[in-house]
LUMLUMDREN-2810 file (N, C-alpha, C; in Angstrom, 1 decimal):
<atoms>
<atom><aa>M</aa><ch>A</ch><at>N</at><xx>-5.4</xx><yy>10.0</yy><zz>-15.1</zz></atom>
<atom><aa>M</aa><ch>A</ch><at>CA</at><xx>-4.7</xx><yy>9.1</yy><zz>-14.1</zz></atom>
<atom><aa>M</aa><ch>A</ch><at>C</at><xx>-4.3</xx><yy>10.6</yy><zz>-13.1</zz></atom>
<atom><aa>R</aa><ch>A</ch><at>N</at><xx>-4.4</xx><yy>10.4</yy><zz>-11.8</zz></atom>
<atom><aa>R</aa><ch>A</ch><at>CA</at><xx>-4.2</xx><yy>11.3</yy><zz>-10.8</zz></atom>
<atom><aa>R</aa><ch>A</ch><at>C</at><xx>-3.0</xx><yy>11.8</yy><zz>-10.7</zz></atom>
<atom><aa>S</aa><ch>A</ch><at>N</at><xx>-2.3</xx><yy>13.0</yy><zz>-10.6</zz></atom>
<atom><aa>S</aa><ch>A</ch><at>CA</at><xx>-0.9</xx><yy>13.5</yy><zz>-10.3</zz></atom>
<atom><aa>S</aa><ch>A</ch><at>C</at><xx>-0.7</xx><yy>12.9</yy><zz>-8.9</zz></atom>
<atom><aa>S</aa><ch>A</ch><at>N</at><xx>0.8</xx><yy>12.4</yy><zz>-8.7</zz></atom>
<atom><aa>S</aa><ch>A</ch><at>CA</at><xx>1.1</xx><yy>11.8</yy><zz>-7.3</zz></atom>
<atom><aa>S</aa><ch>A</ch><at>C</at><xx>1.5</xx><yy>13.2</yy><zz>-6.4</zz></atom>
<atom><aa>K</aa><ch>A</ch><at>N</at><xx>1.3</xx><yy>13.1</yy><zz>-5.4</zz></atom>
<atom><aa>K</aa><ch>A</ch><at>CA</at><xx>1.4</xx><yy>14.1</yy><zz>-4.3</zz></atom>
<atom><aa>K</aa><ch>A</ch><at>C</at><xx>2.4</xx><yy>13.7</yy><zz>-3.3</zz></atom>
<atom><aa>L</aa><ch>A</ch><at>N</at><xx>3.4</xx><yy>14.4</yy><zz>-3.0</zz></atom>
<atom><aa>L</aa><ch>A</ch><at>CA</at><xx>4.2</xx><yy>13.9</yy><zz>-1.9</zz></atom>
<atom><aa>L</aa><ch>A</ch><at>C</at><xx>4.0</xx><yy>14.4</yy><zz>-0.6</zz></atom>
<atom><aa>N</aa><ch>A</ch><at>N</at><xx>3.9</xx><yy>13.9</yy><zz>0.4</zz></atom>
<atom><aa>N</aa><ch>A</ch><at>CA</at><xx>3.3</xx><yy>14.3</yy><zz>1.7</zz></atom>
<atom><aa>N</aa><ch>A</ch><at>C</at><xx>4.6</xx><yy>14.6</yy><zz>2.6</zz></atom>
<atom><aa>Y</aa><ch>A</ch><at>N</at><xx>4.6</xx><yy>15.9</yy><zz>2.9</zz></atom>
<atom><aa>Y</aa><ch>A</ch><at>CA</at><xx>5.7</xx><yy>16.5</yy><zz>3.8</zz></atom>
<atom><aa>Y</aa><ch>A</ch><at>C</at><xx>4.9</xx><yy>16.7</yy><zz>5.2</zz></atom>
<atom><aa>G</aa><ch>A</ch><at>N</at><xx>5.5</xx><yy>16.5</yy><zz>6.5</zz></atom>
<atom><aa>G</aa><ch>A</ch><at>CA</at><xx>4.9</xx><yy>16.9</yy><zz>7.3</zz></atom>
<atom><aa>G</aa><ch>A</ch><at>C</at><xx>5.2</xx><yy>15.9</yy><zz>8.5</zz></atom>
<atom><aa>D</aa><ch>A</ch><at>N</at><xx>4.4</xx><yy>16.5</yy><zz>9.8</zz></atom>
<atom><aa>D</aa><ch>A</ch><at>CA</at><xx>4.8</xx><yy>15.7</yy><zz>10.9</zz></atom>
<atom><aa>D</aa><ch>A</ch><at>C</at><xx>4.1</xx><yy>14.2</yy><zz>10.7</zz></atom>
<atom><aa>P</aa><ch>A</ch><at>N</at><xx>4.8</xx><yy>13.4</yy><zz>11.0</zz></atom>
<atom><aa>P</aa><ch>A</ch><at>CA</at><xx>4.6</xx><yy>11.9</yy><zz>10.9</zz></atom>
<atom><aa>P</aa><ch>A</ch><at>C</at><xx>3.1</xx><yy>11.6</yy><zz>11.8</zz></atom>
<atom><aa>K</aa><ch>A</ch><at>N</at><xx>2.6</xx><yy>12.1</yy><zz>12.9</zz></atom>
<atom><aa>K</aa><ch>A</ch><at>CA</at><xx>1.9</xx><yy>12.1</yy><zz>13.4</zz></atom>
<atom><aa>K</aa><ch>A</ch><at>C</at><xx>0.6</xx><yy>12.5</yy><zz>13.1</zz></atom>
<atom><aa>S</aa><ch>A</ch><at>N</at><xx>0.5</xx><yy>13.7</yy><zz>12.2</zz></atom>
<atom><aa>S</aa><ch>A</ch><at>CA</at><xx>-0.3</xx><yy>14.5</yy><zz>11.6</zz></atom>
<atom><aa>S</aa><ch>A</ch><at>C</at><xx>-0.8</xx><yy>13.7</yy><zz>10.2</zz></atom>
<atom><aa>L</aa><ch>A</ch><at>N</at><xx>0.3</xx><yy>13.3</yy><zz>9.5</zz></atom>
<atom><aa>L</aa><ch>A</ch><at>CA</at><xx>0.0</xx><yy>12.2</yy><zz>8.3</zz></atom>
<atom><aa>L</aa><ch>A</ch><at>C</at><xx>-0.7</xx><yy>10.9</yy><zz>8.8</zz></atom>
<atom><aa>E</aa><ch>A</ch><at>N</at><xx>-0.3</xx><yy>10.4</yy><zz>9.8</zz></atom>
<atom><aa>E</aa><ch>A</ch><at>CA</at><xx>-1.0</xx><yy>9.1</yy><zz>10.2</zz></atom>
<atom><aa>E</aa><ch>A</ch><at>C</at><xx>-2.5</xx><yy>9.5</yy><zz>10.4</zz></atom>
<atom><aa>N</aa><ch>A</ch><at>N</at><xx>-2.8</xx><yy>10.5</yy><zz>11.2</zz></atom>
<atom><aa>N</aa><ch>A</ch><at>CA</at><xx>-4.4</xx><yy>11.0</yy><zz>11.4</zz></atom>
<atom><aa>N</aa><ch>A</ch><at>C</at><xx>-4.9</xx><yy>11.2</yy><zz>10.1</zz></atom>
<atom><aa>K</aa><ch>A</ch><at>N</at><xx>-4.2</xx><yy>12.1</yy><zz>9.3</zz></atom>
<atom><aa>K</aa><ch>A</ch><at>CA</at><xx>-4.9</xx><yy>12.0</yy><zz>7.7</zz></atom>
<atom><aa>K</aa><ch>A</ch><at>C</at><xx>-5.2</xx><yy>10.9</yy><zz>7.1</zz></atom>
<atom><aa>R</aa><ch>A</ch><at>N</at><xx>-4.4</xx><yy>9.9</yy><zz>7.1</zz></atom>
<atom><aa>R</aa><ch>A</ch><at>CA</at><xx>-4.6</xx><yy>8.7</yy><zz>6.6</zz></atom>
<atom><aa>R</aa><ch>A</ch><at>C</at><xx>-5.8</xx><yy>7.8</yy><zz>7.2</zz></atom>
<atom><aa>L</aa><ch>A</ch><at>N</at><xx>-5.6</xx><yy>7.7</yy><zz>8.3</zz></atom>
<atom><aa>L</aa><ch>A</ch><at>CA</at><xx>-6.6</xx><yy>7.2</yy><zz>9.4</zz></atom>
<atom><aa>L</aa><ch>A</ch><at>C</at><xx>-8.2</xx><yy>8.0</yy><zz>9.0</zz></atom>
<atom><aa>D</aa><ch>A</ch><at>N</at><xx>-7.9</xx><yy>9.1</yy><zz>9.0</zz></atom>
<atom><aa>D</aa><ch>A</ch><at>CA</at><xx>-9.4</xx><yy>9.8</yy><zz>8.5</zz></atom>
<atom><aa>D</aa><ch>A</ch><at>C</at><xx>-9.9</xx><yy>9.3</yy><zz>6.9</zz></atom>
<atom><aa>E</aa><ch>A</ch><at>N</at><xx>-9.0</xx><yy>9.5</yy><zz>6.1</zz></atom>
<atom><aa>E</aa><ch>A</ch><at>CA</at><xx>-9.3</xx><yy>8.8</yy><zz>4.7</zz></atom>
<atom><aa>E</aa><ch>A</ch><at>C</at><xx>-9.7</xx><yy>7.5</yy><zz>4.8</zz></atom>
<atom><aa>I</aa><ch>A</ch><at>N</at><xx>-9.3</xx><yy>6.5</yy><zz>5.6</zz></atom>
<atom><aa>I</aa><ch>A</ch><at>CA</at><xx>-10.0</xx><yy>5.1</yy><zz>5.6</zz></atom>
<atom><aa>I</aa><ch>A</ch><at>C</at><xx>-11.0</xx><yy>5.2</yy><zz>6.3</zz></atom>
<atom><aa>K</aa><ch>A</ch><at>N</at><xx>-11.4</xx><yy>5.9</yy><zz>7.2</zz></atom>
<atom><aa>K</aa><ch>A</ch><at>CA</at><xx>-12.6</xx><yy>5.8</yy><zz>8.0</zz></atom>
<atom><aa>K</aa><ch>A</ch><at>C</at><xx>-13.7</xx><yy>6.3</yy><zz>6.6</zz></atom>
<atom><aa>K</aa><ch>A</ch><at>N</at><xx>-13.4</xx><yy>7.3</yy><zz>6.0</zz></atom>
<atom><aa>K</aa><ch>A</ch><at>CA</at><xx>-14.4</xx><yy>7.4</yy><zz>5.1</zz></atom>
<atom><aa>K</aa><ch>A</ch><at>C</at><xx>-14.6</xx><yy>6.5</yy><zz>3.8</zz></atom>
<atom><aa>L</aa><ch>A</ch><at>N</at><xx>-13.9</xx><yy>5.5</yy><zz>3.9</zz></atom>
<atom><aa>L</aa><ch>A</ch><at>CA</at><xx>-14.4</xx><yy>4.4</yy><zz>2.8</zz></atom>
<atom><aa>L</aa><ch>A</ch><at>C</at><xx>-15.3</xx><yy>3.6</yy><zz>3.3</zz></atom>
<atom><aa>S</aa><ch>A</ch><at>N</at><xx>-15.9</xx><yy>2.9</yy><zz>2.3</zz></atom>
<atom><aa>S</aa><ch>A</ch><at>CA</at><xx>-17.2</xx><yy>2.1</yy><zz>2.5</zz></atom>
<atom><aa>S</aa><ch>A</ch><at>C</at><xx>-16.3</xx><yy>0.7</yy><zz>3.1</zz></atom>
<atom><aa>Y</aa><ch>A</ch><at>N</at><xx>-17.2</xx><yy>-0.2</yy><zz>3.5</zz></atom>
<atom><aa>Y</aa><ch>A</ch><at>CA</at><xx>-16.8</xx><yy>-1.3</yy><zz>4.1</zz></atom>
<atom><aa>Y</aa><ch>A</ch><at>C</at><xx>-16.3</xx><yy>-2.3</yy><zz>2.6</zz></atom>
<atom><aa>L</aa><ch>A</ch><at>N</at><xx>-16.8</xx><yy>-2.2</yy><zz>1.7</zz></atom>
<atom><aa>L</aa><ch>A</ch><at>CA</at><xx>-16.5</xx><yy>-2.8</yy><zz>0.5</zz></atom>
<atom><aa>L</aa><ch>A</ch><at>C</at><xx>-15.1</xx><yy>-2.3</yy><zz>0.0</zz></atom>
<atom><aa>E</aa><ch>A</ch><at>N</at><xx>-14.9</xx><yy>-1.0</yy><zz>0.0</zz></atom>
<atom><aa>E</aa><ch>A</ch><at>CA</at><xx>-13.5</xx><yy>0.0</yy><zz>-0.2</zz></atom>
<atom><aa>E</aa><ch>A</ch><at>C</at><xx>-12.7</xx><yy>-0.8</yy><zz>0.5</zz></atom>
<atom><aa>R</aa><ch>A</ch><at>N</at><xx>-12.7</xx><yy>-0.9</yy><zz>1.7</zz></atom>
<atom><aa>R</aa><ch>A</ch><at>CA</at><xx>-11.8</xx><yy>-1.3</yy><zz>2.5</zz></atom>
<atom><aa>R</aa><ch>A</ch><at>C</at><xx>-11.5</xx><yy>-2.8</yy><zz>2.6</zz></atom>
<atom><aa>L</aa><ch>A</ch><at>N</at><xx>-12.5</xx><yy>-3.7</yy><zz>2.2</zz></atom>
<atom><aa>L</aa><ch>A</ch><at>CA</at><xx>-12.1</xx><yy>-5.1</yy><zz>1.9</zz></atom>
<atom><aa>L</aa><ch>A</ch><at>C</at><xx>-11.4</xx><yy>-5.1</yy><zz>0.7</zz></atom>
<atom><aa>E</aa><ch>A</ch><at>N</at><xx>-11.6</xx><yy>-4.5</yy><zz>-0.6</zz></atom>
<atom><aa>E</aa><ch>A</ch><at>CA</at><xx>-10.8</xx><yy>-4.1</yy><zz>-1.6</zz></atom>
<atom><aa>E</aa><ch>A</ch><at>C</at><xx>-9.5</xx><yy>-3.9</yy><zz>-1.4</zz></atom>
<atom><aa>R</aa><ch>A</ch><at>N</at><xx>-9.0</xx><yy>-3.1</yy><zz>-0.6</zz></atom>
<atom><aa>R</aa><ch>A</ch><at>CA</at><xx>-8.2</xx><yy>-2.6</yy><zz>-0.2</zz></atom>
<atom><aa>R</aa><ch>A</ch><at>C</at><xx>-7.3</xx><yy>-3.9</yy><zz>0.4</zz></atom>
<atom><aa>L</aa><ch>A</ch><at>N</at><xx>-8.0</xx><yy>-4.5</yy><zz>1.3</zz></atom>
<atom><aa>L</aa><ch>A</ch><at>CA</at><xx>-7.3</xx><yy>-5.4</yy><zz>2.1</zz></atom>
<atom><aa>L</aa><ch>A</ch><at>C</at><xx>-7.0</xx><yy>-6.7</yy><zz>1.1</zz></atom>
<atom><aa>F</aa><ch>A</ch><at>N</at><xx>-7.8</xx><yy>-7.0</yy><zz>0.4</zz></atom>
<atom><aa>F</aa><ch>A</ch><at>CA</at><xx>-7.5</xx><yy>-8.1</yy><zz>-0.6</zz></atom>
<atom><aa>F</aa><ch>A</ch><at>C</at><xx>-6.3</xx><yy>-7.8</yy><zz>-1.4</zz></atom>
<atom><aa>A</aa><ch>A</ch><at>N</at><xx>-6.0</xx><yy>-6.6</yy><zz>-1.8</zz></atom>
<atom><aa>A</aa><ch>A</ch><at>CA</at><xx>-5.2</xx><yy>-6.1</yy><zz>-2.6</zz></atom>
<atom><aa>A</aa><ch>A</ch><at>C</at><xx>-3.8</xx><yy>-6.1</yy><zz>-2.2</zz></atom>
<atom><aa>I</aa><ch>A</ch><at>N</at><xx>-3.6</xx><yy>-5.8</yy><zz>-1.0</zz></atom>
<atom><aa>I</aa><ch>A</ch><at>CA</at><xx>-2.7</xx><yy>-6.0</yy><zz>0.0</zz></atom>
<atom><aa>I</aa><ch>A</ch><at>C</at><xx>-2.2</xx><yy>-7.5</yy><zz>0.4</zz></atom>
<atom><aa>L</aa><ch>A</ch><at>N</at><xx>-3.2</xx><yy>-8.4</yy><zz>0.3</zz></atom>
<atom><aa>L</aa><ch>A</ch><at>CA</at><xx>-3.0</xx><yy>-9.8</yy><zz>0.6</zz></atom>
<atom><aa>L</aa><ch>A</ch><at>C</at><xx>-2.5</xx><yy>-10.4</yy><zz>-0.6</zz></atom>
<atom><aa>E</aa><ch>A</ch><at>N</at><xx>-2.9</xx><yy>-10.0</yy><zz>-1.7</zz></atom>
<atom><aa>E</aa><ch>A</ch><at>CA</at><xx>-2.2</xx><yy>-10.5</yy><zz>-3.2</zz></atom>
<atom><aa>E</aa><ch>A</ch><at>C</at><xx>-1.1</xx><yy>-10.2</yy><zz>-3.3</zz></atom>
<atom><aa>V</aa><ch>A</ch><at>N</at><xx>-0.4</xx><yy>-8.7</yy><zz>-3.1</zz></atom>
<atom><aa>V</aa><ch>A</ch><at>CA</at><xx>0.8</xx><yy>-8.4</yy><zz>-3.3</zz></atom>
<atom><aa>V</aa><ch>A</ch><at>C</at><xx>1.5</xx><yy>-9.2</yy><zz>-2.4</zz></atom>
<atom><aa>T</aa><ch>A</ch><at>N</at><xx>1.2</xx><yy>-9.4</yy><zz>-1.2</zz></atom>
<atom><aa>T</aa><ch>A</ch><at>CA</at><xx>2.0</xx><yy>-10.1</yy><zz>-0.3</zz></atom>
<atom><aa>T</aa><ch>A</ch><at>C</at><xx>2.2</xx><yy>-11.4</yy><zz>-0.4</zz></atom>
<atom><aa>Y</aa><ch>A</ch><at>N</at><xx>1.3</xx><yy>-12.4</yy><zz>-1.1</zz></atom>
<atom><aa>Y</aa><ch>A</ch><at>CA</at><xx>1.4</xx><yy>-13.6</yy><zz>-1.8</zz></atom>
<atom><aa>Y</aa><ch>A</ch><at>C</at><xx>2.3</xx><yy>-13.4</yy><zz>-2.7</zz></atom>
<atom><aa>M</aa><ch>A</ch><at>N</at><xx>2.0</xx><yy>-12.6</yy><zz>-3.5</zz></atom>
<atom><aa>M</aa><ch>A</ch><at>CA</at><xx>2.8</xx><yy>-12.9</yy><zz>-4.9</zz></atom>
<atom><aa>M</aa><ch>A</ch><at>C</at><xx>4.6</xx><yy>-12.4</yy><zz>-4.6</zz></atom>
<atom><aa>L</aa><ch>A</ch><at>N</at><xx>4.8</xx><yy>-11.6</yy><zz>-3.6</zz></atom>
<atom><aa>L</aa><ch>A</ch><at>CA</at><xx>6.2</xx><yy>-11.4</yy><zz>-3.3</zz></atom>
<atom><aa>L</aa><ch>A</ch><at>C</at><xx>6.6</xx><yy>-12.7</yy><zz>-2.3</zz></atom>
<atom><aa>K</aa><ch>A</ch><at>N</at><xx>5.7</xx><yy>-13.5</yy><zz>-1.5</zz></atom>
<atom><aa>K</aa><ch>A</ch><at>CA</at><xx>6.1</xx><yy>-14.7</yy><zz>-1.0</zz></atom>
<atom><aa>K</aa><ch>A</ch><at>C</at><xx>6.5</xx><yy>-15.5</yy><zz>-2.0</zz></atom>
<atom><aa>T</aa><ch>A</ch><at>N</at><xx>5.8</xx><yy>-15.8</yy><zz>-2.9</zz></atom>
<atom><aa>T</aa><ch>A</ch><at>CA</at><xx>6.0</xx><yy>-16.9</yy><zz>-3.7</zz></atom>
<atom><aa>T</aa><ch>A</ch><at>C</at><xx>6.7</xx><yy>-16.7</yy><zz>-5.2</zz></atom>
<atom><aa>A</aa><ch>A</ch><at>N</at><xx>7.2</xx><yy>-15.4</yy><zz>-5.2</zz></atom>
<atom><aa>A</aa><ch>A</ch><at>CA</at><xx>7.8</xx><yy>-15.0</yy><zz>-6.3</zz></atom>
<atom><aa>A</aa><ch>A</ch><at>C</at><xx>9.4</xx><yy>-15.7</yy><zz>-6.3</zz></atom>
<atom><aa>K</aa><ch>A</ch><at>N</at><xx>9.6</xx><yy>-15.9</yy><zz>-7.6</zz></atom>
<atom><aa>K</aa><ch>A</ch><at>CA</at><xx>10.9</xx><yy>-16.9</yy><zz>-7.9</zz></atom>
<atom><aa>K</aa><ch>A</ch><at>C</at><xx>12.0</xx><yy>-16.0</yy><zz>-7.5</zz></atom>
<atom><aa>K</aa><ch>A</ch><at>N</at><xx>13.1</xx><yy>-16.4</yy><zz>-6.8</zz></atom>
<atom><aa>K</aa><ch>A</ch><at>CA</at><xx>14.1</xx><yy>-15.5</yy><zz>-6.3</zz></atom>
<atom><aa>K</aa><ch>A</ch><at>C</at><xx>15.1</xx><yy>-15.5</yy><zz>-7.6</zz></atom>
<atom><aa>V</aa><ch>A</ch><at>N</at><xx>15.5</xx><yy>-14.4</yy><zz>-8.0</zz></atom>
<atom><aa>V</aa><ch>A</ch><at>CA</at><xx>16.6</xx><yy>-14.5</yy><zz>-9.2</zz></atom>
<atom><aa>V</aa><ch>A</ch><at>C</at><xx>17.7</xx><yy>-13.8</yy><zz>-8.7</zz></atom>
<atom><aa>Q</aa><ch>A</ch><at>N</at><xx>18.6</xx><yy>-14.7</yy><zz>-9.0</zz></atom>
<atom><aa>Q</aa><ch>A</ch><at>CA</at><xx>20.1</xx><yy>-14.3</yy><zz>-8.6</zz></atom>
<atom><aa>Q</aa><ch>A</ch><at>C</at><xx>20.9</xx><yy>-14.2</yy><zz>-10.1</zz></atom>
<atom><aa>F</aa><ch>A</ch><at>N</at><xx>21.6</xx><yy>-13.1</yy><zz>-9.8</zz></atom>
<atom><aa>F</aa><ch>A</ch><at>CA</at><xx>22.8</xx><yy>-12.7</yy><zz>-11.0</zz></atom>
<atom><aa>F</aa><ch>A</ch><at>C</at><xx>24.2</xx><yy>-13.1</yy><zz>-10.6</zz></atom>
<atom><aa>K</aa><ch>A</ch><at>N</at><xx>24.7</xx><yy>-14.0</yy><zz>-11.4</zz></atom>
<atom><aa>K</aa><ch>A</ch><at>CA</at><xx>26.2</xx><yy>-14.3</yy><zz>-11.3</zz></atom>
<atom><aa>K</aa><ch>A</ch><at>C</at><xx>27.1</xx><yy>-13.3</yy><zz>-12.1</zz></atom>
<atom><aa>T</aa><ch>A</ch><at>N</at><xx>28.1</xx><yy>-12.7</yy><zz>-11.5</zz></atom>
<atom><aa>T</aa><ch>A</ch><at>CA</at><xx>28.9</xx><yy>-11.7</yy><zz>-12.1</zz></atom>
<atom><aa>T</aa><ch>A</ch><at>C</at><xx>30.3</xx><yy>-12.4</yy><zz>-12.5</zz></atom>
<atom><aa>K</aa><ch>A</ch><at>N</at><xx>30.8</xx><yy>-12.3</yy><zz>-13.5</zz></atom>
<atom><aa>K</aa><ch>A</ch><at>CA</at><xx>32.0</xx><yy>-13.0</yy><zz>-13.9</zz></atom>
<atom><aa>K</aa><ch>A</ch><at>C</at><xx>33.1</xx><yy>-12.2</yy><zz>-13.7</zz></atom>
</atoms>
């Protein structure tokens, strides 16, 4: 497992770096990322809301 890295810097440069990273991905890898985002979004939308009552 990779160690996580924190990104510090100008938001514009970080955005450009991220776009370059995405452009290097193959079509299939981009599609897999899209489906992962859609899956998480659907799970969050349909998740049962839990409310705790304090006495």
